[in-house]
N, C-alpha and C positions, 0 to 999 in steps of 0.2 A: 135172909135175902132170897134164896131159891123159892121159898113159899110165896113171897111178895111177887116175884117175877111170874110164878105160875098163876097166881090170882089175876095179875094184869093180863096175861095171855088168855085166860079163860074169859075175862070180861070183854076183851077185844073180839074173841071168837063169837061170843053171844051177840055183841053189838053189831058185828059184821053181817049177821043174818037178818037184821032189820031192813025194811025197804029203803031205797035211796031217797033221802029227803030233797026238797026243792031249794033249800037254803045252803047248800054246800058251798064253801068258800075255798078258793085256791090262793095261797099266799106266795108272793114272790117279791124280789127287790124292785126298786123303782126302775121302770122300763127305759125311760128317756135318759135319765141322768146317771144311773148307777150300775145296772146289771151288766155282767161280763159275759163273754162268749160261752164259756162252759155252762154257766147257770142258765143262760138264755136258751141254749139247746135243750137242757134237761126240762125246763119249764114248758117249752113248746111241745116236747114229746108227750108230757103228761096231758096237756091241753088237747092234743090230737087224739090221744087214747080215750079221754072222756067223751070227746065228740064222736068218735067211732062207736062208742058204746051207747051213744044217744043219752048221755047223763047230763043234766043241767048243773051249772056251776057259775059262780061269779068270781072275778079276779080281784083280789085285794093286794094293793101295792104297799109294802112297808119297807122303810130303809133298814130295819133291823130284822127282816124276815129270817135271815140265817140264824140269828140268835133265838128266835121264837120257835124254830123247828125242833122237833124231838130228837133228830139225829144231827143237827147242825148243817143239814143239806137242804137245798131248795130244788123244786117247790115242795110244799106240803099242803094237804087239804084238811079242813075242819069239817067233819061229817058227824053231826050230832055232838056227842061228848068226846069224840075221838079225833086225835091229830095223827095223820099218817103221812110220812115223808118218803119221797123218791118213787120212781116208776114201779120198780119191782114190788115194793110193799103195797103200793096203791092197787096194782093189778091183783095181788093176792087178796087184799081186803074186798075188792069188788067181786072177785070170783066166788067168795063165800056168800055173796048175795044171789048166787046162781046167775050171774051175769058174766059172760065170757065170750071173747072173740075167737076162741080156739076150741069150743065144745065139739065142733064137727071134725076136728083133726084127730088122727090116731096117735098112739103113744110115740111111735117112731118119728112121725112128722113133727110132733111137739119137741122132741129132743133135737131134731135138726134145726128147728126154729130157734131154740135156746142157744144152740151153737153159734148161729149167726148173730144173735144178740150179744153174745160174749165177744165176738169179733168186733162189733161196733164199739162196745164199751172198752175193749182193750186197745183199740187203735184210734178211733176218732175222738173219744173222750180224752185220751192222754195227749193226742196231738193238739187239741184245744187248750189243754192246761199248759203244754209246753210253749205254744205261741203266746199265750196270755201272760205267763209268769216267767219265762226264760228268755225269750227274744227281747233284746234290750230296747229296740225301737217301740215295740208294742207296749212293753212294760212301762216306759217313761211317758209315752205320749197318750196312751189309752188306759192301761190298767191302773196305775197309781192314781190318776185324777178321778176315775170313776169309782174305784174302791174306797177312796177317801172322801167322796162327796158328802156323806152325811155328818162328817166329824170335823170339829174345829181343830186347828193346830194347837198343841203338838200331838193330840190324840190321833189325828189323821195319819201322821207319820208312824206312830206306834202300830196302828191297825194294819197299815201296809206291810210293815216289817213282820208282824205276827202272821198275817195271812200268807205272805210269800214263803216264810220259813215252813209253814204247814204244808204248802203245796210242794215245795222242793223236797221235803222229807218223803212225801208220797211218790214223787217222780223217781227219787233215788231208790226207794223200796221196790219199785217195779222196773228198775234199770232203764229209765227213760232220760234221766237228767243229763247223762254224758253223751247222748246222741247229738250229732250235728244236725243242722236244719235239713241237710240233704238226706240224712237217714230218716228223719221224720216225714219228709215229703214222699220218699220212696215207700215207706210203710203205708201212708195214706193211699198212694196210687195202687199198691197191691191189694189193699183192702177194698177199694172201689172196684177194682177189676173182678175180684171174687164175688162181690155183691151184684155187679152188673151181669156177670155170667149166670148167677142164680136167678135173677129177675127175668132175664131174657126179654121176650115180647109181652109178658104178662102185665096186668095192671098192678097186681099185688104179689107178694112173695110166695104165699101158700093158698092156692085156691082163688076163688073169685071174690073173696071178701078180705078186708084188712085184718091184721093181727097186731099184737103189741110190738112185733118186730117192725112193721110198717110205721107205726107211730114213733118208735125210737129212732129209726133211721131218718125219717122225715125231719124230726126235731134237729138232728145233728147236721144233715146235709143242707137243709134250708138255711140254717144260721151261718154255716160256713160259706154258703154262696152269697148271702145277702149282707153279712156284716162288713162294714167298711173298716179297713185297717190302713195304717200308714203305708204309703207306696214303697217305702224301704223295708217293710215287714214281709215275712214269708207269706205267699199267697196260695191258698189251697183251692180257691174257687176255680182257677184255670184247670186244675187237675180234675176236679169233678166234672167240669164241662166237657172233658174228653169222652165221657160216658153218657151219650144222649138219652139212653133209657132211664138213667138215674135222674137227670134233670127233668125229663118228662114226668117221671114218678113224683118229683117234688111239686111240679106245677099242678098235676092232677089232684094230689091230696090237698094242696093249698086252695084250689078252686072248689073242691067238693066240700071241705070241712071249714074253710075260713073265707067264705065269699065276701068280697068287698061291697060295701053299700055304695050305690051310685046315686047321684042326684037325678031327680026327675026332670 
């Protein structure tokens, strides 16, 4: 088994050095009917990163994207013969092609950037999971219907049960499950405060160009701001709106990298 894993790693290393093809596909769940807040944020972060790198791709919507993924997580990209899932792995794969948003940053600054990425992943990602799978109003009015969308009954019920148990185990392992909603909202506000202080009046977090931190944070903040939840569910958007430079940051990246087509 170690030899097989080594061979796969070496193949991926060699393949990553090839030029970026024009037919790269990004796979994600169905956007209108199915995708949930945490997956939507992760998918948007990867899309933003690829656009920041000026790398072409097309989006492929699949109801079973999660089960097609090599890690069970979305999104994932198909680049030639390779399937690479999740932002961190995709960034590493692209860096091996000598394409990087951080090549001008020194080692200390890169470590600082990764610390803020960890903050985003440890707070905003878990807050999204909590609201989606623990909050009862969101769970029954949004999560269950959307997660079950592709499946007939009783498979739909089983898929919801299986997925929720998986997420609850993850939340318990990271000591998030027993938080109250007040605890969760307080953590989000402290996280946003730290990010707002770091961003200051700059357009991006490190220098005059975006990095993977900007892509990651945009994905999460934009989805938290724009996702419609039941009125009785915890609302994170009002917390983010307290930090004007963060909302301006989202608008700027959205306008720059995801321009809307307008009718003539």
